[in-house]
N, C-alpha and C positions, 0 to 999 in steps of 0.2 A: 766373209763371210762375207761388208760389205758389203758391197755391195755392201755391201756390207760396209760386206760384212763389215761391215762395215759400218756400223751406225749404230746409234743407242736407241732402242725401241721401248717405248712405255706405252702399256697396253691395258686396254680395259673391254670387257666383254659384256655388251648389254643385251639382255634377252626381253623381247617385247612380244604380245600376240596381238595380231590384228586379223580381220576377216578378209579372204582373198577375194570375195564378191566384189566385182566392179574395179578391181585391180589391174591396169593395163599399160599401155605406153612404153613396154620395153624396147629399147633402141638398139640392141645388140643382136645381131644374127644369130648368135649361140643360144639365144634363149626362144628361138622358134620352135615350136612343137611342144611347148610346155604344157601338159595337162592342166585343165581347169578343174577347180573344184570350189564348193561353198564352203569346206572345212576350215577351221581357224587355222592359220599359218604361225608357226614358232620362227620367229627371227633372231638371229644372233647379231649382236652391233658390236664391233670389235675396233677400238679407237687406238690411236697412237700418236706420237709428236711429229712423225716425219712421213712423207709420201709413201702410200701403201705398196708401191712397186715401181722400179725403173725401167723395167723391160719386160714385157710379156712373153718373150721368147724363152722356153725353158731352158734351151741349151746356153742361153747368154746370161740371163738374170743371176746375179751374185751378190744380191743386197736385201734391201727391205723386203722383197717379193717372196721370201722364204714362206710366209704365211700365207700369202695367196694361192702361190703354186703347189704348197703340199696340200691344199685341199681340192685344186682342179686336177693335178696330175698324180700319178703313183710311180713308185719304184718296184723292181723286183723283191726287195726285202725291205723290212724296217727293223732297225737294231735299237735294242735297249741296252744302254752301257751299265746300268746298275745291275740288271740281271746277266749281263754279257749273254744275251741270247738274241736269234733273229727271228722275227715274226714274217711269215709268208705272206706276201701281197700278190703281185702279179705273177711271181714264181711260186709253186707249190712246195719244191724242193729243189736240191741241188747237190752235187758231189764233184769231188777233185781228184786228180790223179796224185800218186805218191809224191812226184817231184814237185808238184804244185804248179805245173805249167799249163795245164788242161782243166778247165772248169765246164760242168755241164748244168745248165738250168732248164727245169722242166716247167712250162709255161701254163697258167690257170686257162682252163677251157671256159667257154661260154661268156667271156668278158668282151664288152662292146666300148668302143671309143665314142665319144660325144656326138660324133658325125654318123654313127650307125656301122663303122667299120670294125670288123671283128678283130680281136687281139691275137697274134699268133707269133711264131718265132721271127718271121720276116720284119715284123713292126718293131721287134726289139732290137734285132740287128740294125735295122734302118736309123732308129733313133739315137742309138749309141755312135753309130758311124757317123751320122750329122753331127754330133755334138763334138766328137772328135776333129772332124774335117773343118767346122768352123772355127775351132781354136780360141774360143773365147770363155768368159766366165770360170766356171770350175772344170773346163774340159781337161785339165792337167791331171785329174784324178784317174783318167783312163791311159796315162802313158806306158804302164806295162803291158796293154795290150796291143798282140802283134796282128792278130785277125779274129774276126768274128765269123763263125759258119752256122749255118741253119742244117741240123741233121735231119729233122722232119718237121711236120707243122708245128709241133709244141714243143721242140728241144733246140736250145740254142748253145753253140760251144765257143767257149774264149780260150784262144791260143795265146800264151803269154810270152812275152822277150824274156821275162825273169820271175821268179816267184812272187807273188803279191796277194793280198787278202782281198780278192774280187768280191767276196760277200759284204765286206765292209764298204767296199767302193761302190757295189750296187746298190747299197742302202744310204746313199750319202744325201745330205739334205739340199744339196744343190748338184746340177750337171748329170745326174742318173734317171732323169725322167723319162718315161716312155709316152711317145706321142703317134697319132694317127699319120701314117705315111700317106693315105689318101688324101687327107686335109691339106697337109704340107705340099705335096706334090701337085696338087690342083689349083693351088694358089700362088700369086706371083711372090718373089723374094721380098721380105720384110713383112709379111703379111701378120706372122705372128707379133711380131714387135709392135705392129699398129694397133693392138688390142683385139687380138682374137686367140682361140685356144684350141687344142686337139687332144684334150687329155681322157683318162678313163675314170677320174676320180668321182667322188659322190656328188660334188658340185660344179655346174657349168658357169661361165662368165656371162652374166645378164647384161651389165652397163658399167661404165666407169666414168669417171672425170679424172683425168690423168693428173697426179699430183695431189689429189684431194680423197677420191673415195672409189672403191669397188665393190660392186654387188654381185653376188653369186646366188645361184638358185639350184635346187635339187635337181640331179639328172635321174629322171624316173627308171631308166633301164640299168642303173648302177648294179654291178655284179653282187654286192654285199646284201641289196635288198632293202626295203624300207620298213620292214616289221619292227615293233617296237618304237622307242622314244628316240627322234632324231629331230634336229633342227631343219626347217625348209628351206631356209635363206639366209645368207650372212651378209652383213654390211661391214666392210673395213674402210675406216675413215680417219681422216687427219684431224685431230683436236688437240692442239697442242698446249692449251691452257690447263696448267695444274688444279688451279682452283677449280674449274669447271669440272674435271675428272672426280674430283672429291666428292663435290655438290652432288653428282649424278650417283655416286656410290651411296652416299648418305641418304638421298630420296628413296632409294630403294630402285633406281631405274637401271643400275649397273650391276651385273651379277658377278663379274670378277675383272681384278685390276691388278696391276703389277708396277712396280717402280715409282710409286709417289713417293714424294719426300718423306723422309724417315720420322720426322716429327708428326706427320699425318699417319704413317703406319702405326707408331705407339698410341696415338688417339683412337684410331680405328679398332684397336684391339679391345677396347672397352664397349664397342657397340654388340649387342647381342645378337643381332641379325647378320652380322660378319663374322667370318671365319679368316684367321691369318695363319699361313703356314709358311714354313722356309723349307729350302731343299737344296741340293748340289746344284752347281752350275760349272759348265765348261766356258764360262764367258769371264774375260778379263779386261782390265782398263789400260792403256798404255798412252804415253806421250812419245810420238816418234819425232826426232831431231833431223832437221834439214841439214845433212851431212855435207851437201853441196855448197854450202855457204859458210863464210867466216861469220861468228868464231867456232860454229858447231862442227866445222871439217877438223877441229882439234880434239884428239880423243881426251886430252887432260881437261880441256872446258866441259865435255860432255860428263866426264867422271866427277867433276866439281858440282854441275847442276844436279847429279844424281845425289849425292851427299847432302844438297842442300834442300833436297825435297822432305817434307814433314809427312812420312807414311803414316805414323801411329795417329796425327791430328786427322789426317783425311779418313782413315778407317773409321776413326771415333765421331768425328762432325760431320763428315759428307756423306758417310754411308752408316751412321748409327750403329756401329759394330757388325752391321751384316756382310762382312768381307774380311779377308785377311790379306795381309802384304804378300804381293807375289814374290815368288822365287823363280827367276828365270821366265821365259815366254809361255812356257806350258804349264796349264792350271793344275793346281792339286786335284788329286783324283783321277788324272787320265794318266794312261801309261805314257813314259817319257818325261814326266815330271821329276826333277831333279831336287829331291829333298836335302840334298847337302850341297847345293850350288851356293856360291857366294851370294850374299844379299846385302845390298847398300842400307845404311842405316842415317838417319838424320844426324849429320855432324859439320856444323858451319866452319869449325877449325879447320878441318880437313879439307872443305871446300875452297876456303881462303888460300889453304897451301898450295893446292892443286892449281887455282887460278893464278898464282905468282909463278908457279913454274911454267905456266902456258904463255906468260907474258902479259897477263892482266892483274897486277897486284892490287889494282884499285877498283876492279870491275870495269865499271863505265860503258857499258854496251846496252843496247835496248833489244829486245826480243818480242816478237808477235806471237800469241797463243791463241789457237782457234778451238771452239767446242761446239757441239750441237745446240741450238738455241732450244730453250725448254727443258734442258736436261739439268735439274737443280744439283745432282750430285757432281757432275762435271763442273758446274758453275762454282760450287763450293770448294772444290779441289782446286782450281784455278786460282782463286782468290787466296786460299791458304798458302799456296806456292808464292804467289805475288809478294806477300807479306814477308816470305823468308827471304826471297831474291832481294828485296830493297835494302836488306841488312849487309848486302853484299855489293850495294851500289850498283845493281843490275835493275833497271827497268822492265817490266813484264807489262805489255799491252794484252788485254784479254779483249777478244771479239766472238761474239756468240754470233753463229751463222746457220743457215739451213744445212742439213748434211750434204745435200748435193753441191751446193755453192763451197763448202769448205773442202770436199772432196776435189772439185774442179780447180780450185786454188793450189791444192797440194800437186796435182799433176800438171801445172804450168811447165812449158819447156823451158822457161827463164827461171833459175834457181831464185834470183831477187824478187821476183813476184809471188814466190811461195811464202806461207806462213814459216815461222822459225820452228814452232812447235804445234804438231798436229796430234789432237787428243781423241781418241775413239777406241771404242769397244770391239774385241774379235771373238767371234766364237766358231766352232769347226764346221767344215762341211762333211768331211770324213772323220769320225772321231779318233783321234790320234795326234801324235807330235807334229806330224809332216805338215798339215795346213798351217800351223802357227809359224813353223820355222821357213818353210818354202815360201808361203804367199807374202809374208810379211819381211824377210830379210834376206831371202835368196836372190842371187843376181838375176835381172829380167832384162830381155831385149825391150819390151814394151812395159813400162811401169804401170801397174794396176794397184797393188797395195803395198809395194816395197817403197812407202811414201818418206822414208829416212833416206832413200838414195844410196844406202850403204852396200858395200861389196867388198867380199873377203873370199878369196879362192879356197882357203883351207875349209872354212865354214862351210861352202858350196858342197866341196866334195863329202864331207861328213853327212851332210843331209841327204845327198844323193845315195851315198852308199846305205845309209839308214834305211832308207825307202826301199832298196834292193833287198836288203836283210829282213825287212819285215814280213816277207812271204816266206822266209826260210827259218830264222832264228829271231824271235821276238827279243829275247835278253840281249843278244848281240846288237840287234837294231837300237834298243833303248839305250846301251851304252854309248853307241854313236851319236844319237841324238843329244843325250846329256853333255856329251864331249863337245858337240858344236855349240851348246849353250855356254859352257865355260868361255868360249871365245867371244860369244854374243855379250854375256854380261862383262867381260873386260874391257871390250870394244865401246861398250854403251851407246849404241846408236838409239836407244829408246830408254825411257824411265818405266820400268815394271811396276805399276803402282798396286794393284789389287786383283785378287781373284774374287768374284763377287758370289753372294749366295742369291738363288731365286726366292723371291718373295711374293707369295700368292694372297691375295686379298680377294675373297669372294663371298657372295650371298650363300648362306647355308642352306637354300633350296637348290642349288646347282649341283649336278652329280655328272660323273663321268669325266671330270676334268683332271688331267694328270700331266705334270711336266716331264719331259723327255730331254735331257741336257744334250742329246746327239742333235735335236732339232730345237734349237734356243728359240724361244718367243712364239712357238707355233701351238695353235689351238687346234686341233682335228675337230672340227665343228660336227662330223658325223657322230662323234663318239659321245658327245655332250646333251643334256639334256636338262630341263626344269622340272623338278618335282615339288608341287604344292604343299 
């Protein structure tokens, strides 16, 4: 996802109250016109280990910016995968033809973009066609679309090449945002990327320090209104130190945190002012092998390394039991998960046998593994793996890197300059198997997240056909996606480590905060508030 979707996000939400009087110095044009008030302002302070956003363009961003963008922009619908229901957002309702090739969405009236432009069907058409034309980020989600037509001022029609679940696509966490055509057209190319926005969401971009902090402030004319309890401002900031995050929580400065080291989680369960909850997640951890480089171009070596991995120890000691060993690329609980897929188990004797068959009877090679700096679970996972590989006379160098640097290394044109093992989390854009199988393992002309550089024509065909069938016959589509994963597991271009649980740690006074696994790590600030 990240741009992910790429990346492991550790988050905290700190809520403080300050007085607005005398507050000024806003340095972003998006903040102009903000109404002044002497009333206390409620500020949400959201902290993580990595840069808050990599690209402000909602058609392009496919990484950490999922939190920022989902508070600035909105989609036609929002999906709840646990309830399997769609919530109307910028579309009030929709319908489709019996053959699944025509979909009509009725657009909400009375909605304004942050620049004052009115939302209408033309704006929806412009936004999605722009994303498709740019061909970046998660634009691939719109591949089924043949054409988009404006039927009237508030009705937009999607004509498809083949049946597809456009309601799911239109609710994607990435690549489905609606933006002001006026703002985009009246500014030069690259304007959005440079740190501007053109959304309809409850918050506007006030200021930012690239790689460090994003400040959002309420949009007074938000269509949802500001009656009731809402935060007025949100600060999304990079704070990588684990100890700092826990200290802030224990001092009562932090209202919600997630993904602290698991010994900290257990200790915080004893704090009467803190609530610890777990819930389902569609996020999983993988290690991608650089299959363009020896010895990882050999399937037998990759299988051996999969057998050498200490799955149970990682779940127990790195994750504190808040995870289960993965079975294939699609996480448990999501359609397309293969409950009966083959699952590698820790077996050093089997690993030795496979290494011998591959021509490495005594090991004797060195591998470089990278992980996101500040991620304690990934660090412990790597250390446990290093210990096991040493028993096979395989040296594992472990290197902590900022997410952006790790990703840049993995995309180097020279295979010998890349890491051998790339460790990272994946979560969905559209909640379904396609995002995991296509983004991570399907052949790509321009590599974004297939950082194993693995190609398999039969796998590609199964994934492509599964995508086409998903709009016609979900049962058939699921069968195809699971069959594709059978090939994936056999070929072992990655180690499928674990499916994680979300752990929410929050102040008992915080209200309205709910996890939605279709929008991983996102806090919808408008829906949260503090109750003393």
